[in-house]
N, C-alpha and C positions, 0 to 999 in steps of 0.2 A: 668535416662531415658535410655531405652534400645537402642542398636545400630540401630535396625530396625526403631524404632520411630524417631530417629535422622535423619536417611536417608530419611524417608518419609517427615519429616518437612523441610529438605533441598530442596526437590523437590517442596513442596508447596511454599516455599520462592522464589524459582527460577521462578515459574509460576507467582506468585504475582508481582515480580520485573519486569517481562516482560510485564505484563498487565499495570503496573504503568509507566514504562520507555519508552514504545513504543508509537509512534504517531499513529500507525495503527496495529491492530490485526485482523486476520480473522480465524474463526473456520470452519473446513471442516470435512466432513465424506468421508473417502477415501476407504470405502468398495467397492470391485469389481475391484480395480486397481491391476494389476499384478506387479511383482517386477520391470520389465523394465520400466513400466509407472511411478512408484513411483520414480525410479532412475532418469528418465527424468525430472519429476516435481521438484525433489530436486535440480537438476543441474540448471534449469531455475530460481528457487528461490535464489539459492546461487549467481548466476550471477547478480541478481537484489539486492543483499545484504540483503536478507530476511532470517531470522532464521525460521526453520521449524522443529517441533518436535512433536512426538506422546506422549500424557500423559494419565494417568489413569483419568477417570472422577471424581473419588472421590478426587483425589489430586487437580484437576482443580476446583472443587466445593469449596474446602477449601480455595484455593487461591482467588477465586472470592469473597468469604465472607470477606477475609482479605482486599480486596480493594473496598469493598462496592458495588459489582456488583452481589451479590448472586441472588437477585430476578430476575434480567434481564437475567443472563447467565444460571442458573440451568436448565431451560427447554430445553436448547440446548445441554447440556452435557449428552447426551444419545448416545449409540452406539459408534463405534470407532471415536475418535476425535483427529485431529491433529491441532496444533496451529501454525500459521504463523505470525511473528512479524517483524516490521521494526522500528528502532529508528530514521531514517533519512527521509524516503520518505513515506508519508501517502498513496500514490497511488499504490506503487509497489506491496504489497501483493495482493491487490484486483485485479490489472491488470493481474498479472501472473496467479493467481488462476482462475479468470474468463475466461481468454483466454484458459487456459488448459482445463477447464470444458466444453468449447464449443466443443472441439474435443474428450473429454473423459467423456461421460455421467455418468460414475460411480462416478466421483468426484462431491460431493454436497456441496455447500457453505451453512453453517448453519446460521452464524451471524458474526458480527464483533464489534470491539471496536475502535472508532476513537477519539483520544485525550480524553479518559476517558468516552465517551458516547457510549452506546450500539446502534448499527445500524442494520437495517434489511437486508435481502438478496437483496432486490431491491435497497437499498442505496449503498450496496457494488457494485452492477452492475453499478449504476450511477457513482460511484467513479472510477471504472475501465475504464469508457469511457473518463475520463479526461486525458489530457496530463501529462507526468511525470513532476517532479519538474524542471528538466533541460529544458523541452519543454515549461513550463510556463514562466520560466525566459527568454528564447529566444523570446517568443511572446511579453513579456513585453518590452524587450530591442528594439525590432523591432518597437513597437508602440511609444516608447520614441524617437527613432531616426527619425521617419517619418517627424515631423515638421522641424527638422534641415536639413534633406535631401531635403525636398521640398523648403526650403528657399534657400539652396545652388543652386538648379536647377533654381529657379526663378531669383536669382542674376546673374547666368551665362547667362540666356536667355536675361535679360535686358542688360548686358554688350555686348553680341553679337549683339543685335539690335542697340545699340548706335554705335558700331563699323561699322555696315553696313550703318547707316545713315551718319556717318562721311566720309566713302569711297564714297558714292554716291553724297555727296554735293560738 
């Protein structure tokens, strides 16, 4: 096998691994963004621990075929395509890209893959409106603490009431 073919196969394997290993993948068309905007976007994605890379569509199509997503992704692999992936937070790529796209109309969200299933632009937008993983955990902990906190407050109120009754008697 020639060196060029080996290099191309390595890129295909890299994309396939990202599609398989990530909990969230978002494909975008970045045409029309200038260098400073792309730099700003990359910084925001890096801060959210999201990998962002531009790939040739032919390589991405082969990778999609390798992970059995060819039929769902091929229609979106036209024009300039950048792929954002996250192994940890399913919400992060969608949230950063969607919020960036609100201020920069040139960035177009094409589609996404969430835990192995292809999702639409609308589903990416819905996902972007969810709190982050840390936010969801905080909300869950707050809900779990509420009964304990309410019990403690009720116990304190009863103790204070008994104390007042004893003082007045």
